[in-house]
N, C-alpha and C positions, 0 to 999 in steps of 0.2 A: 562596696559603699555601705556605710553604717546608717541605716534608716531610722533607728530608734534613738531618740534624744530625750534626756531628762532635764527639765528646767526646775530649779529650786527657787520658789517664790512666784506668786501670781499677782504681784503688784503691777504697776503701770508698765515697767520695762518687760517683766516676764510674760505678761499677757500679750503685749505687742509682739514680742519675739516669737511667741507660739504661733501667731498668725503668719508672720513672715516664713517660718519653717514649714508650716502646713501648706502654704502656697507653693512651696518648692517640693512638696510630696513627701515630707518626712512625717513619721509617726512621733508624736510628742506627748509625754506625760509631764504634767505640771503639778508640783506638790507645794501646798500653801499651809502655813502654820495656823492661820485664822480660819474661822468658819466662812461659809459662802456669804459675802457681804450683800448679795442680791436677795438673800432670804431673811437676814436679820440685821438690825441696826448695830454697827460696830462701834458706835459711840463717837462723839465729837470732842472738841476741846484741845486737840493736839495736832491739827492739820492746817498748815498755811495754804490759802487759796493758791491755785496754780496760775502762772502767767504763760499761756501758750503763745509761742512766736514762730518765726519762719522755720527753724530747724525741726521743731516738733510737728508743725503743719505739713512739712514735706513728707515726714514718715507716715502721718495719717492719710495723706493723699495716696501714698504708694500702696497702702493696704485697703484703700477704698472706704475709709471711715470719716474723712474730713467733713463732707457735706452734712452728715448726721451730727457731728460734734458742733458744727457751726450753730445748730439750733439751741445748744445749751451754753454758748459762749457769748460774753458781753464785751464788745470792743472798748478798749481804753486808749484814748488818743494822747494822753499826757499825764503828767503828775500835777495834781491839784495841791498846791502848797498852802497849808493852814498856818498862819503866823500866830504868835502868842496873843495878839490883840483881836484875833478872830477874822482878820482879812484873809482873802484867798487869792491865789495867782495860779493860772494854768501854764505849765511849761510843757509844750508839745514834745512828743517823743521823736517825731520824724519831721520831714520837710513839708509834708502835706497830709491830707486825711487818709491817704492810702497806706500810711505806715502807722500801725497800731499793734498793741498786744491784746491778748484776750484773757479775760477772767473766766476760769473754768473750775467747776467743782471736781476735786480729786476723786471723790467717791463715784460720781456719775460717770466720769471718764473711764475709771477702772471697770465699772460694771459693763459699759459698752464694749470695751476691749475684751472682757471675758465672754460676753455674748457672741462677739464676732469670732473669737477663737473656737468656741464650741460649735459654731456652724460647720466646721471642718470635721469630718468623721475621724481623721487621724489624731485629733487632739482630745485628751482626757485630763480633766482637772480633779485633783484629790485634795480635799480640804481637811482641816484639823490635823494636819501632818507637820509637826514641828521637826525641822532638821536639827539633830543634836551633834552631828559631826560626820566625818567621812574617812574611810580607810582609803587613802590615796593610792597606795600600791595595788590594792584589789579593785579599785574603782567601785567601791561599795558605799552607798550613802545610808546613814543611820537616821531613822525617824522615830518619833514618839507620837502615837495616835491618841489625841485628846479624848476622842469619843469612846474608844475601847480600852484606853490606858495600856495598850500593848506597844512594845518596841518592835520595829521592823528594820530589816536590812535589805536594801534594794540595789542590785547591780546595775550599772549603766555603762554603755560603751562610750557615750559622749554626754558630758554633764556641763550645763551652763548655769552658773549661780547668779541669780538676780535677787538675792535675799537681803539686800539693803545694807545700810551703814554698819550694822553690827553682825555682818555675815558670818554664819557658822562655818561655811566652807572656807572663807578667807582665814578664819581662826586656825583651821587645820593646815592651811598653806604656810602659816607662821613656822611650822616645824621643818619646812624645806630649807636646806642650807642656802645661804645668801638671799633669802627672801627679805626684801626691804619693805618696811612698814612704818608709817607715821600717822598718828591720830592726835589732832590738836583741837581741844575744846575751847570755844570762845568764853570769855568771862561774862558773857551776856546770855540770858535766857529769853524765852518768849512766852506770852500768855495770850490765848485766843479769847476775844471778846465779841460783842454783838451789837449791831445797830439794826433794830427791826424796821420793817416798812411802815409807812403811814397806814392809818386804818383802812384806807381804800386800796392798799396794796402798792402804792407808788413809792419811789425812792425819796428819802429825806435829804439827800445831797445829790450833787451832779452825778449822773449815772455813768457816763463814759469817761471815767478818769480813775487813776489810782491815787487815792488821797494819802497825803503824808503830813504829819505834824512833826517836823524836825526840831529837836530841842538840844542840839549839840552832842551830848553824851548819851542820848536815848531818843526814841521816837515811837510814834504810833502810826500805823498804816491801816487803810481800809480798802477792800476790794468788793465790787458789787456782785450780788447773786441774782439768779433769775427770779426769785420770789419778791424782789424789791428790798431785800435786806442787804447789809454789808457785813462781811467777815472782817473783824478788826484784829490786829496783832500788835501787842505792846512789846517792844524790844527794850530790855532794861538790864542793868548790871545785876548780878546775883547777890553780891554781898556789899555791905556798907563800907568795907575797906576800899572798894573801887568806886562805888557810886554815891557813898554817903547816904543822905536821906532819899536819893533817887536810886533805890535798889529794891529788889524783891525782899531782901532780908528785913529792910526797914518797914516795908508795907505789910505789917502783920496784924492790922486791925481795920475794921470798916471805916473808922474815923480817919485813919491815916490815908487809906486809899481814896476816900472822898476828897480830902484836902489836897492830895497829890493831883487828882484830876481837875479840881477847881482851879488850881494854880497853873497847870500846864496845858490842859486840854478842855477849856471851858465850853467851847462850842460843841465838842464831841460829847462831853458829859451830859449835855441837855438832851442828846439823842439816845442815851443808853440807859433805859429804865432797869435793866437787869445787870448793871455793872458789877455790883457787889456779889451777887449770886454767881455770875460768870467768873469773877476774879478768884473767888475762894473755892469754887467747884472744879474749874478746869485746871489741869496739871500745868506746871511750868516746864516748857519744852527746852531741850538742849540744842546747841548749835555746834557742829564740829566739821572739821575738814579731814578727810581720809585720803592718803596717797599710798600706793604700794607698787611693788614690781618684783617679779613678773606677775602678769595677770593670768598666764596660761601654763599648762603642763602638757607639753607635746600636743597630741591631737585628742586628748582625753578630757581635758577640763579647761574652762575659761570663766573668768569673772566678768560681769557686765553691770553698768549703772553704778548706783551707790555702793555696791559691794566692793568696787575697786577705786571709786573716786567721788565719795560723798563731799558735797560742798555746802557752804552757807547760802541762804536763799536770796541774797541781796542783788543779784543780777537777774533773778527769775529764770535761771538756766538749768536747774537741777534736772527736771523732767526733760527739757529740750535736749540736754547733753546725753541723757540716757537713751532717748529715742534716736539720737544721731548715732550712738553706738550700734543700735539695731540696724540702721541704714547701712553703715559701713560693713558690719558683719555679714549682712545679707548680700552685699556686693562681692565680698570675698568668697562667700559660699558659691555664688554664681560663677565666679572666675576660676575656682579651683576644684569644682565638681567632685565633692566627697573626700578630698584630701584634707582631713581636719587639721593635720599638723601645719600645713601651709595656710589654711584658712585662719586658724587662731594666731599664727605668727604674724601674718600681715595685718590682721585686725588690731593686734596689740601695737604694732609699729605705727599704724595710722592714727591711733587714738591716744596713746599715752601722753605725748607732749602737749596735745591739745586739751586734754582734761586737766593736766597740771596748770595750764594757762588759765582756764576758766575758773579754777579754784582761786588763783591769785586775783583775777579780775573781780570775783565776787566779794572777796575780802576788802578790796579797794573801794568797791561801790557802797559798802556799808558806811564808810566815812562820808562819802558823797551824799548819801540819802539822809543820814541823821543830822548832818551839820552843814555841808557845803551848799546844798540846794537853796538855802536861805541867805547865803553870803553874796554880797554885791559884786565882789571880784569874780566869783564863780559864774554868776549870771552874765556878767560882761563877757567873759571868755566863751560862754555858750553862744552868745549872739555873734561874736567874731567867728566862732567855729561854723555857725550856720552860713555866714557870708562866704567864708573860704570854701565851703562845700558847694556853693553855687558857682563860684569862680573856677574851682578845680574839682569838678564832680568825680573824676576818675582817679584822682590823686589824694585829695584831702577828704577822706570819708570819716565822719564822726565815729568814735569808738563804739558808742551805743548802737549806731546803725550797723556797724560791722558785725557786732555780736548778735543783735536782735532781729534785724531785717534782711541780713544777707547770710550766706553759708560759707563765708570766708573762714578758714581755719582759726580756731580760738588763739593759737599761738601767734599767728600773723596779726590778729586784732590787738593782742597784747603788745607786741613789738611796735607796730605802727602807732598805736594809741599813745605810747610813751613818747615817741618822737613828736607827735602832734601836740601833746601836752606841753612839751618844751617850747615848741613854736608859739603856742598860745600864751605861754607865760611871758615870752619876749614881746609879743605884739600888744599885750594888754598892760604892760608896765607903764605907769605914768599917765594913763588916759582914763576918762570917765564915761565916754560914749563910744559905742561900737563903731560908728562911722569915722572915728578919729584914728583908727589903726592905720599904720603905714603900709599901703598896698605894695610899694616897691620893695620894702623890707620883707614882706610876706613872700613875694615872688622869689626873692633871693634865698630865703630860708628853705623854701620848698624845693628849689632847684638843687640846693646843697644836699638835700636829703632825698632826692628823687628816687634813687635806686631802692632804698629801703621802704619808701612810701608806696612804691608800685610792686613790691615783692608779693 
């Protein structure tokens, strides 16, 4: 049994995985390119708030951290839609108040996971160690120490790479024959902005909601923070050839940014005193989807989280999917007792199709968030969907519910969601009120698709 394991990357997935491994008695060395974020501010302006939901919660419960995380989490019961005229409408996420997602600070969650990992004597974290590559045949990882400027080579019997969307380990795996890899950048970027609390520390908008300003080809969102502020994110086309004046390329002056917000987000602009400073100081983030295969090399090496399946953030599942990787890998470790070839092989088989599915779901949800949530037909279908969920609770489960509030495999949610969307399109055609849909027709359509809806 190989007891010593190397994790490349001490982000959310790497820190959580270190806890799982330590709980099973393994000695774990975690190498992180950044400094220790608990000792120095790593800077803001490039991190979208996290939406913690059922899959991630399950992982945190398994390692005993959820109750502590709840103290820094703000429940969000639905989407608060801000129309162009300043009117708002709350669209609930679930069927009742028990179904909600949680706004959590990425940095604070990461710090707590690091603290928990270091409570185990078998875990050691090494900071300022940037992975520059790996000799796959020798199982030797190459690092550059930012503090000493020295290069180091560290041998590892078992390596798990959680080093993110631009993974250095994955780059080495590109040299493997028949290694499949795709990296697709969206033509949209994002900019982090800020709504401060009122002078007394209270929130300036509804606290328990994810706020969305959908504007067709672009959008603004805002998630609440524990200090009464909101972290806002503007999603916008990069260049004017795609977005015209509604693009980062066009917004190159304070006057243009101010005019853009006055026209599209008037109610938000009134709450953002540091808009211009934030807009020109904070970097423009990129959005990309990564898919690859294989994720593993025998019993020596595996990729996990964004390193093998980075996704866009529009279903709030990036962290939740990575945490679910840890859940399944942990189960495989328990099942195969030190046989890392079997462990990695089964882990890959369980997760590959499902992470491909959530990548597709996340891209689809971008269109829904920026455009469809404000569409009357979409809202009608949502109401019919809610009614069908009440009538057929075990058969017609909303796609959002399957992904966010249940642990149904993502691939199943994708397949069932598309069938249900087809049913909703038929039932909503030619009507204006949700109670007008044909219940007999609904029953017939569901019976015709029963086998696939119950899979």
